[in-house]
C-alpha positions as a LaTeX table, in Angstrom:
\begin{tabular}{lrrr}
\hline
Residue & $x$ (\AA) & $y$ (\AA) & $z$ (\AA) \\
\hline
Met1 & $-16.69$ & 0.18 & $-17.91$ \\
Pro2 & $-18.29$ & $-0.85$ & $-14.59$ \\
His3 & $-18.36$ & 1.14 & $-11.34$ \\
Gly4 & $-21.20$ & 3.41 & $-12.45$ \\
Trp5 & $-20.06$ & 4.35 & $-15.95$ \\
Asp6 & $-22.91$ & 5.06 & $-18.39$ \\
Asp7 & $-23.65$ & 6.69 & $-21.73$ \\
Val8 & $-24.00$ & 10.15 & $-20.20$ \\
Trp9 & $-20.55$ & 9.92 & $-18.61$ \\
Glu10 & $-19.23$ & 8.63 & $-21.95$ \\
Thr11 & $-20.55$ & 11.72 & $-23.71$ \\
Glu12 & $-19.17$ & 14.11 & $-21.08$ \\
Phe13 & $-15.78$ & 12.44 & $-21.21$ \\
Ala14 & $-15.50$ & 12.50 & $-25.02$ \\
Pro15 & $-13.44$ & 15.75 & $-25.21$ \\
Tyr16 & $-10.89$ & 14.31 & $-22.77$ \\
Ala17 & $-10.76$ & 11.00 & $-24.63$ \\
Glu18 & $-9.82$ & 12.97 & $-27.76$ \\
Gln19 & $-6.85$ & 14.32 & $-25.80$ \\
Gly20 & $-5.72$ & 10.78 & $-25.03$ \\
Leu21 & $-6.78$ & 10.87 & $-21.38$ \\
Val22 & $-8.26$ & 7.87 & $-19.55$ \\
Ala23 & $-11.45$ & 7.85 & $-17.47$ \\
Gly24 & $-11.22$ & 6.60 & $-13.91$ \\
Arg25 & $-13.46$ & 6.54 & $-10.85$ \\
Val26 & $-11.93$ & 7.54 & $-7.53$ \\
Val27 & $-11.96$ & 4.58 & $-5.15$ \\
Arg28 & $-10.03$ & 6.12 & $-2.27$ \\
Val29 & $-8.22$ & 9.40 & $-1.52$ \\
Asp30 & $-5.00$ & 9.51 & 0.44 \\
Arg31 & $-3.70$ & 13.07 & 0.85 \\
Ala32 & $-2.25$ & 14.12 & $-2.53$ \\
Met33 & $-2.77$ & 10.67 & $-4.05$ \\
Cys34 & $-5.82$ & 8.64 & $-4.99$ \\
Asp35 & $-6.67$ & 5.16 & $-6.18$ \\
Leu36 & $-8.89$ & 4.91 & $-9.24$ \\
Phe37 & $-10.56$ & 2.15 & $-11.20$ \\
Thr38 & $-10.18$ & 2.42 & $-15.00$ \\
Ala39 & $-11.12$ & 0.21 & $-17.92$ \\
Asp40 & $-7.60$ & $-1.22$ & $-17.73$ \\
Gly41 & $-7.83$ & $-1.91$ & $-14.01$ \\
Pro42 & $-6.80$ & $-0.08$ & $-10.82$ \\
Val43 & $-4.27$ & 2.77 & $-10.98$ \\
Arg44 & $-2.74$ & 5.20 & $-8.49$ \\
Ala45 & $-2.55$ & 8.85 & $-9.41$ \\
Asp46 & $-1.31$ & 12.20 & $-8.14$ \\
Thr47 & $-4.05$ & 14.78 & $-7.47$ \\
Ser48 & $-1.81$ & 17.83 & $-7.00$ \\
Leu49 & $-2.98$ & 19.41 & $-10.27$ \\
Val50 & $-6.61$ & 19.38 & $-9.12$ \\
Thr51 & $-6.26$ & 20.44 & $-5.49$ \\
Pro52 & $-7.87$ & 23.89 & $-5.18$ \\
His53 & $-8.11$ & 25.98 & $-2.03$ \\
Asp54 & $-11.87$ & 25.43 & $-1.99$ \\
Pro55 & $-12.49$ & 22.21 & 0.01 \\
Met56 & $-15.75$ & 21.69 & $-1.91$ \\
Arg57 & $-13.73$ & 21.05 & $-5.09$ \\
Val58 & $-11.06$ & 18.67 & $-3.86$ \\
Val59 & $-10.97$ & 15.10 & $-5.16$ \\
Cys60 & $-13.45$ & 12.86 & $-3.36$ \\
Thr61 & $-14.40$ & 9.19 & $-3.37$ \\
Gly62 & $-16.93$ & 8.66 & $-6.15$ \\
Asp63 & $-15.56$ & 11.35 & $-8.47$ \\
Trp64 & $-14.92$ & 10.62 & $-12.13$ \\
Ala65 & $-11.55$ & 11.87 & $-13.30$ \\
Ala66 & $-9.53$ & 12.29 & $-16.48$ \\
Val67 & $-6.12$ & 10.68 & $-15.95$ \\
Asp68 & $-2.88$ & 10.57 & $-17.93$ \\
Pro69 & $-2.59$ & 7.29 & $-19.86$ \\
Gly70 & 0.90 & 6.60 & $-18.53$ \\
Gly71 & 3.56 & 7.72 & $-16.09$ \\
Asp72 & 4.54 & 6.77 & $-12.58$ \\
Pro73 & 2.64 & 8.07 & $-10.83$ \\
Arg74 & $-0.10$ & 9.06 & $-13.19$ \\
Leu75 & $-1.62$ & 12.53 & $-12.94$ \\
Val76 & $-5.28$ & 13.45 & $-12.50$ \\
Arg77 & $-5.81$ & 16.21 & $-15.04$ \\
Thr78 & $-9.40$ & 17.21 & $-14.25$ \\
Leu79 & $-12.62$ & 16.07 & $-12.61$ \\
Leu80 & $-15.92$ & 15.63 & $-14.40$ \\
Pro81 & $-18.77$ & 17.77 & $-13.02$ \\
Arg82 & $-20.53$ & 16.00 & $-10.15$ \\
Arg83 & $-24.12$ & 14.88 & $-10.51$ \\
Thr84 & $-24.66$ & 14.71 & $-6.76$ \\
Ala85 & $-22.57$ & 15.39 & $-3.67$ \\
Phe86 & $-23.24$ & 14.67 & 0.00 \\
Val87 & $-21.87$ & 17.69 & 1.89 \\
Arg88 & $-21.67$ & 18.53 & 5.57 \\
Ser89 & $-20.17$ & 21.53 & 7.33 \\
Thr90 & $-16.81$ & 20.99 & 8.95 \\
Ser91 & $-15.81$ & 21.87 & 12.49 \\
Ser92 & $-13.46$ & 24.46 & 11.01 \\
Lys93 & $-13.86$ & 28.04 & 12.23 \\
Arg94 & $-13.98$ & 29.02 & 8.55 \\
Ser95 & $-17.39$ & 27.34 & 8.19 \\
Glu96 & $-16.41$ & 25.29 & 5.17 \\
Gly97 & $-18.23$ & 22.44 & 3.49 \\
Gln98 & $-16.81$ & 18.93 & 3.24 \\
Val99 & $-17.85$ & 16.57 & 0.46 \\
Leu100 & $-18.16$ & 13.04 & 1.86 \\
Ala101 & $-19.13$ & 11.26 & $-1.36$ \\
Ala102 & $-19.73$ & 12.24 & $-4.98$ \\
Asn103 & $-21.99$ & 10.97 & $-7.76$ \\
Val104 & $-24.17$ & 8.78 & $-5.55$ \\
Asp105 & $-27.68$ & 7.59 & $-6.38$ \\
His106 & $-28.72$ & 6.51 & $-2.86$ \\
Ala107 & $-27.73$ & 8.07 & 0.46 \\
Val108 & $-28.22$ & 5.20 & 2.91 \\
Ile109 & $-28.60$ & 6.42 & 6.48 \\
Cys110 & $-27.80$ & 3.62 & 8.91 \\
Val111 & $-29.39$ & 3.76 & 12.36 \\
Ser112 & $-28.75$ & 1.09 & 14.99 \\
Leu113 & $-31.75$ & $-0.42$ & 16.76 \\
Ala114 & $-29.39$ & $-1.50$ & 19.53 \\
Ala115 & $-29.19$ & 2.14 & 20.71 \\
Glu116 & $-31.82$ & 4.75 & 21.54 \\
Leu117 & $-33.43$ & 6.10 & 18.39 \\
Asp118 & $-32.47$ & 9.75 & 17.97 \\
Leu119 & $-35.08$ & 11.16 & 15.58 \\
Gly120 & $-33.53$ & 14.62 & 15.56 \\
Arg121 & $-30.23$ & 13.23 & 14.29 \\
Leu122 & $-32.08$ & 11.19 & 11.68 \\
Glu123 & $-33.85$ & 14.32 & 10.43 \\
Arg124 & $-30.48$ & 16.08 & 10.22 \\
Phe125 & $-29.01$ & 13.28 & 8.07 \\
Leu126 & $-32.12$ & 13.25 & 5.90 \\
Ser127 & $-31.94$ & 17.01 & 5.28 \\
Leu128 & $-28.39$ & 16.66 & 3.97 \\
Ala129 & $-29.30$ & 13.56 & 1.97 \\
Trp130 & $-32.16$ & 15.32 & 0.17 \\
Glu131 & $-29.94$ & 18.35 & $-0.42$ \\
Ser132 & $-27.26$ & 16.14 & $-2.01$ \\
Gly133 & $-29.48$ & 15.27 & $-4.96$ \\
Ala134 & $-29.38$ & 11.55 & $-4.12$ \\
Ile135 & $-32.36$ & 9.47 & $-3.02$ \\
Pro136 & $-32.38$ & 8.99 & 0.78 \\
Leu137 & $-32.91$ & 5.55 & 2.24 \\
Val138 & $-33.11$ & 4.79 & 5.97 \\
Val139 & $-31.83$ & 1.40 & 7.14 \\
Leu140 & $-32.54$ & 0.36 & 10.72 \\
Thr141 & $-29.73$ & $-2.09$ & 11.48 \\
Lys142 & $-29.22$ & $-4.76$ & 14.15 \\
Ala143 & $-32.87$ & $-5.82$ & 14.13 \\
Asp144 & $-31.79$ & $-9.07$ & 15.81 \\
Thr145 & $-31.22$ & $-7.15$ & 19.07 \\
Leu146 & $-34.96$ & $-6.51$ & 19.48 \\
Asp147 & $-37.92$ & $-8.83$ & 19.74 \\
Asp148 & $-40.20$ & $-6.29$ & 18.08 \\
Ser149 & $-39.13$ & $-3.19$ & 16.15 \\
Thr150 & $-42.60$ & $-2.21$ & 14.92 \\
His151 & $-42.92$ & 0.96 & 17.02 \\
Leu152 & $-39.39$ & 2.13 & 16.18 \\
Leu153 & $-40.07$ & 1.57 & 12.49 \\
Ala154 & $-43.20$ & 3.70 & 12.80 \\
Asp155 & $-41.26$ & 6.48 & 14.57 \\
Ala156 & $-38.55$ & 6.46 & 11.89 \\
Glu157 & $-41.13$ & 6.56 & 9.08 \\
Ala158 & $-42.84$ & 9.54 & 10.72 \\
Ala159 & $-39.51$ & 11.39 & 10.83 \\
Ala160 & $-38.73$ & 10.49 & 7.22 \\
Pro161 & $-41.78$ & 11.37 & 5.08 \\
Gly162 & $-41.43$ & 10.17 & 1.52 \\
Val163 & $-38.39$ & 8.03 & 2.37 \\
Arg164 & $-38.27$ & 4.25 & 2.33 \\
Val165 & $-37.31$ & 2.73 & 5.70 \\
Leu166 & $-35.96$ & $-0.83$ & 5.85 \\
Val167 & $-35.31$ & $-3.01$ & 8.90 \\
Val168 & $-32.31$ & $-5.33$ & 8.47 \\
Ser169 & $-30.04$ & $-7.63$ & 10.39 \\
Ala170 & $-26.62$ & $-8.48$ & 9.01 \\
Ala171 & $-26.33$ & $-11.20$ & 11.66 \\
Thr172 & $-29.44$ & $-13.12$ & 10.54 \\
Gly173 & $-29.64$ & $-11.86$ & 6.95 \\
Ala174 & $-33.12$ & $-10.42$ & 7.47 \\
Gly175 & $-33.85$ & $-7.63$ & 4.99 \\
Ile176 & $-30.47$ & $-7.90$ & 3.22 \\
Asp177 & $-31.96$ & $-9.24$ & $-0.03$ \\
Thr178 & $-34.44$ & $-6.36$ & $-0.18$ \\
Leu179 & $-31.68$ & $-3.80$ & 0.43 \\
Thr180 & $-29.50$ & $-5.48$ & $-2.21$ \\
Asp181 & $-32.29$ & $-5.20$ & $-4.78$ \\
Val182 & $-32.67$ & $-1.46$ & $-4.05$ \\
Leu183 & $-28.95$ & $-0.74$ & $-4.41$ \\
Thr184 & $-28.14$ & $-2.96$ & $-7.39$ \\
Gly185 & $-26.98$ & $-1.06$ & $-10.45$ \\
Gly186 & $-26.33$ & 2.30 & $-8.84$ \\
Thr187 & $-23.94$ & 4.00 & $-6.44$ \\
Ala188 & $-24.81$ & 4.11 & $-2.75$ \\
Val189 & $-23.05$ & 5.73 & 0.21 \\
Leu190 & $-23.46$ & 4.37 & 3.74 \\
Leu191 & $-23.74$ & 7.11 & 6.39 \\
Gly192 & $-24.22$ & 7.06 & 10.13 \\
Gln193 & $-22.63$ & 7.23 & 13.53 \\
Ser194 & $-19.94$ & 4.87 & 14.76 \\
Gly195 & $-21.61$ & 1.69 & 15.93 \\
Ala196 & $-24.45$ & 1.97 & 13.41 \\
Gly197 & $-23.30$ & $-1.28$ & 11.82 \\
Lys198 & $-22.10$ & 0.12 & 8.49 \\
Ser199 & $-19.03$ & $-2.11$ & 8.21 \\
Thr200 & $-21.01$ & $-5.24$ & 9.12 \\
Leu201 & $-23.68$ & $-4.25$ & 6.63 \\
Thr202 & $-21.03$ & $-3.66$ & 3.97 \\
Asn203 & $-19.67$ & $-7.18$ & 4.48 \\
Ala204 & $-23.19$ & $-8.61$ & 4.24 \\
Leu205 & $-23.93$ & $-6.75$ & 1.01 \\
Leu206 & $-20.62$ & $-7.76$ & $-0.56$ \\
Gly207 & $-20.90$ & $-11.35$ & 0.63 \\
Arg208 & $-17.37$ & $-11.37$ & 2.02 \\
Glu209 & $-15.32$ & $-9.90$ & 4.84 \\
Val210 & $-13.98$ & $-6.66$ & 3.40 \\
Gln211 & $-14.31$ & $-4.20$ & 6.27 \\
Glu212 & $-13.00$ & $-4.87$ & 9.76 \\
Val213 & $-15.70$ & $-5.00$ & 12.43 \\
Gln214 & $-15.25$ & $-4.06$ & 16.08 \\
Thr215 & $-17.49$ & $-4.66$ & 19.04 \\
Ile216 & $-19.57$ & $-2.00$ & 20.75 \\
Arg217 & $-18.07$ & $-0.57$ & 23.93 \\
Asp218 & $-19.75$ & $-2.02$ & 27.00 \\
Ala219 & $-19.23$ & 1.16 & 29.01 \\
Asp220 & $-21.49$ & 3.42 & 26.96 \\
Gly221 & $-22.90$ & 1.26 & 24.22 \\
Lys222 & $-21.25$ & 3.39 & 21.53 \\
Gly223 & $-19.34$ & 2.15 & 18.55 \\
Arg224 & $-15.68$ & 2.43 & 17.71 \\
His225 & $-14.38$ & 3.87 & 14.47 \\
Thr226 & $-13.62$ & 0.83 & 12.30 \\
Thr227 & $-13.63$ & 2.36 & 8.83 \\
Thr228 & $-11.00$ & 5.10 & 8.59 \\
Thr229 & $-11.26$ & 5.99 & 4.90 \\
Arg230 & $-14.06$ & 6.43 & 2.39 \\
Asp231 & $-13.81$ & 3.37 & 0.12 \\
Leu232 & $-15.68$ & 2.61 & $-3.08$ \\
Leu233 & $-16.47$ & $-1.11$ & $-3.35$ \\
Ala234 & $-18.05$ & $-3.09$ & $-6.19$ \\
Leu235 & $-21.29$ & $-4.93$ & $-5.35$ \\
Pro236 & $-21.56$ & $-8.52$ & $-6.62$ \\
Gly237 & $-24.83$ & $-7.93$ & $-8.50$ \\
Gly238 & $-23.70$ & $-4.65$ & $-10.06$ \\
Gly239 & $-23.34$ & $-1.15$ & $-8.72$ \\
Val240 & $-20.96$ & 0.19 & $-6.12$ \\
Leu241 & $-21.01$ & 1.01 & $-2.43$ \\
Ile242 & $-19.12$ & 3.77 & $-0.60$ \\
Asp243 & $-18.49$ & 2.99 & 3.06 \\
Thr244 & $-17.64$ & 6.00 & 5.23 \\
Pro245 & $-16.11$ & 6.41 & 8.69 \\
Gly246 & $-18.54$ & 6.90 & 11.55 \\
Leu247 & $-19.66$ & 10.51 & 11.89 \\
Arg248 & $-19.74$ & 12.00 & 15.39 \\
Gly249 & $-21.54$ & 15.01 & 14.03 \\
Val250 & $-23.13$ & 16.19 & 10.80 \\
Gly251 & $-23.43$ & 19.94 & 10.58 \\
Leu252 & $-25.90$ & 21.30 & 8.05 \\
Trp253 & $-24.54$ & 22.91 & 4.91 \\
Asp254 & $-26.85$ & 24.98 & 2.72 \\
Ala255 & $-29.66$ & 22.51 & 3.36 \\
Gln256 & $-32.71$ & 24.77 & 2.99 \\
Ala257 & $-34.29$ & 22.65 & 0.27 \\
Gly258 & $-33.48$ & 19.45 & 2.14 \\
Leu259 & $-35.16$ & 20.76 & 5.27 \\
Gly260 & $-38.23$ & 21.54 & 3.20 \\
Gln261 & $-38.35$ & 17.91 & 2.08 \\
Val262 & $-37.91$ & 16.44 & 5.57 \\
Phe263 & $-40.47$ & 18.77 & 7.16 \\
Ala264 & $-42.82$ & 18.98 & 4.20 \\
Glu265 & $-45.94$ & 18.82 & 6.36 \\
Ile266 & $-44.86$ & 21.89 & 8.36 \\
Glu267 & $-44.11$ & 23.92 & 5.24 \\
Gln268 & $-47.47$ & 22.92 & 3.77 \\
Leu269 & $-49.20$ & 24.06 & 6.95 \\
Ala270 & $-47.24$ & 27.32 & 6.95 \\
Ala271 & $-48.55$ & 28.09 & 3.48 \\
Asp272 & $-52.06$ & 28.29 & 5.00 \\
Cys273 & $-51.10$ & 30.75 & 7.77 \\
Arg274 & $-52.90$ & 34.10 & 7.69 \\
Phe275 & $-49.62$ & 36.04 & 7.53 \\
Gln276 & $-46.87$ & 35.23 & 5.04 \\
Asp277 & $-44.15$ & 36.09 & 7.57 \\
Cys278 & $-45.77$ & 34.05 & 10.35 \\
Ser279 & $-43.23$ & 32.88 & 12.93 \\
His280 & $-45.63$ & 30.24 & 14.30 \\
Gln281 & $-45.29$ & 31.59 & 17.83 \\
Ala282 & $-48.52$ & 33.38 & 18.76 \\
Glu283 & $-49.93$ & 34.91 & 15.58 \\
Pro284 & $-53.68$ & 34.67 & 14.95 \\
Gly285 & $-54.65$ & 32.40 & 12.09 \\
Cys286 & $-51.48$ & 30.32 & 12.35 \\
Ala287 & $-52.12$ & 26.94 & 10.71 \\
Val288 & $-49.02$ & 25.43 & 12.34 \\
Leu289 & $-50.18$ & 26.29 & 15.87 \\
Ala290 & $-53.65$ & 25.00 & 15.01 \\
Ala291 & $-52.11$ & 21.67 & 13.96 \\
Leu292 & $-50.24$ & 21.53 & 17.26 \\
Ala293 & $-53.45$ & 22.17 & 19.16 \\
Asp294 & $-55.44$ & 19.41 & 17.47 \\
Gly295 & $-52.56$ & 16.92 & 17.59 \\
Thr296 & $-52.01$ & 16.77 & 13.84 \\
Leu297 & $-48.44$ & 18.04 & 14.33 \\
Gln298 & $-46.07$ & 16.85 & 17.04 \\
His299 & $-44.26$ & 19.39 & 19.21 \\
Arg300 & $-41.06$ & 17.41 & 18.74 \\
Arg301 & $-41.23$ & 17.81 & 14.96 \\
Leu302 & $-41.75$ & 21.57 & 15.16 \\
Asp303 & $-38.94$ & 21.98 & 17.72 \\
Ser304 & $-36.58$ & 19.97 & 15.51 \\
Tyr305 & $-37.58$ & 22.01 & 12.45 \\
Arg306 & $-36.93$ & 25.30 & 14.23 \\
Lys307 & $-33.59$ & 24.11 & 15.57 \\
Leu308 & $-32.33$ & 22.95 & 12.17 \\
Leu309 & $-33.58$ & 26.11 & 10.45 \\
Arg310 & $-31.64$ & 28.26 & 12.95 \\
Glu311 & $-28.50$ & 26.21 & 12.46 \\
Asn312 & $-28.76$ & 26.35 & 8.69 \\
Ala313 & $-29.28$ & 30.12 & 8.76 \\
Trp314 & $-26.27$ & 30.55 & 11.05 \\
Ile315 & $-24.05$ & 28.44 & 8.78 \\
Ala316 & $-25.24$ & 30.43 & 5.76 \\
Ser317 & $-24.39$ & 33.72 & 7.46 \\
Arg318 & $-20.94$ & 32.46 & 8.46 \\
Thr319 & $-20.34$ & 31.27 & 4.91 \\
Asp320 & $-21.38$ & 34.65 & 3.50 \\
Gln321 & $-18.97$ & 36.37 & 5.90 \\
Arg322 & $-16.16$ & 34.05 & 4.80 \\
Leu323 & $-16.88$ & 34.66 & 1.12 \\
Arg324 & $-16.97$ & 38.42 & 1.67 \\
Ala325 & $-13.66$ & 38.21 & 3.55 \\
Asp326 & $-12.12$ & 36.17 & 0.73 \\
Leu327 & $-13.31$ & 38.71 & $-1.84$ \\
Arg328 & $-11.90$ & 41.59 & 0.20 \\
Arg329 & $-8.57$ & 39.80 & 0.52 \\
Glu330 & $-8.49$ & 39.09 & $-3.22$ \\
Trp331 & $-9.33$ & 42.73 & $-3.98$ \\
Lys332 & $-6.54$ & 43.96 & $-1.72$ \\
Gln333 & $-4.05$ & 41.62 & $-3.36$ \\
Arg334 & $-5.05$ & 42.80 & $-6.83$ \\
Ser335 & $-4.91$ & 46.43 & $-5.74$ \\
Ala336 & $-1.43$ & 45.94 & $-4.30$ \\
Ala337 & $-0.28$ & 44.24 & $-7.49$ \\
Gly338 & $-1.78$ & 47.08 & $-9.55$ \\
Arg339 & 0.01 & 49.75 & $-7.51$ \\
Glu340 & 3.30 & 47.89 & $-7.83$ \\
Met341 & 2.91 & 47.62 & $-11.60$ \\
Tyr342 & 2.03 & 51.34 & $-11.83$ \\
Gln343 & 5.13 & 52.29 & $-9.85$ \\
Arg344 & 7.33 & 50.16 & $-12.08$ \\
Lys345 & 5.93 & 51.85 & $-15.19$ \\
Arg346 & 6.80 & 55.24 & $-13.66$ \\
Gly347 & 10.37 & 54.08 & $-13.36$ \\
Gly348 & 10.00 & 53.19 & $-10.04$ \\
Gly349 & 10.92 & 52.39 & $-7.32$ \\
Gly350 & 8.15 & 53.44 & $-5.25$ \\
Gly351 & 7.44 & 56.97 & $-5.91$ \\
His352 & 10.70 & 58.88 & $-5.27$ \\
Arg353 & 9.83 & 62.52 & $-5.74$ \\
Arg354 & 12.07 & 64.86 & $-7.65$ \\
Thr355 & 13.35 & 67.82 & $-5.62$ \\
Val356 & 13.34 & 71.22 & $-7.33$ \\
\hline
\end{tabular}
């Protein structure tokens, strides 16, 4: 089976195959329905049996599912455990996570060279990409809009230590072959703001017009949302690509480890500070401040690191509060149910006392 199926998935699916269920990969989700690709071709299935209250566990593009072999519509019976998941925090007041893509090998962060390079936003995307378990890849698109992108490439590489950065142009084809070679055989998700050129890049990688492309607004140079759903598309040379709608914002979600990857040089410096709880503000023997003083570390990098750490800590605290509230609510419901059952056993009715 194509679309990312391998021997490991085969082994994990074996118990469901014994039950007569069929394996399918989620291509698109549409409310309580989803489209899947199976060994017998595309099918449409109902996801109502696997729609929990936890938004982190709802069906997502890229998931592998066990589906009924027949019926109209078919039913998704269960999801296989995810290997990786790209998650961001939602704008919800409940501070919930939202899974944008599941079981991806490469998280491709698209950044347009036709707009001002926002390194802080790139570091934010990279933190989530590392946290997802996938391999991050930065693609600087629309290289044809610049005569020389050398300095922007250097800036992006400095903000993405340990990450490969490619410069491409879908218009001229520059860099497309190299990107194709990297993505062939695996599952990749394209991420970025509106106007980053994801849909144009998707068409270039697929070799055909699959995604609609819109022009950049002249008024502010920003893109328009062209892709409205997360779609899983088969690449000609093997592997699959998930194109996502443009993201206006990407809030961090439990990205402590990802931040450590993106700002590895700062964490390495911090390990040499005199005090273990050094805040890198004014403490004596601070290796981070020493690196700032001698120019080894940029002020912008440290400011970005501090900002993202604060945001991640705030999200974590909000999440803990929500979980505690959910537990309290569940406890109250169970207590109420227990009292009701106790009253019924007493013959009930709610504790009518006998008058003597």
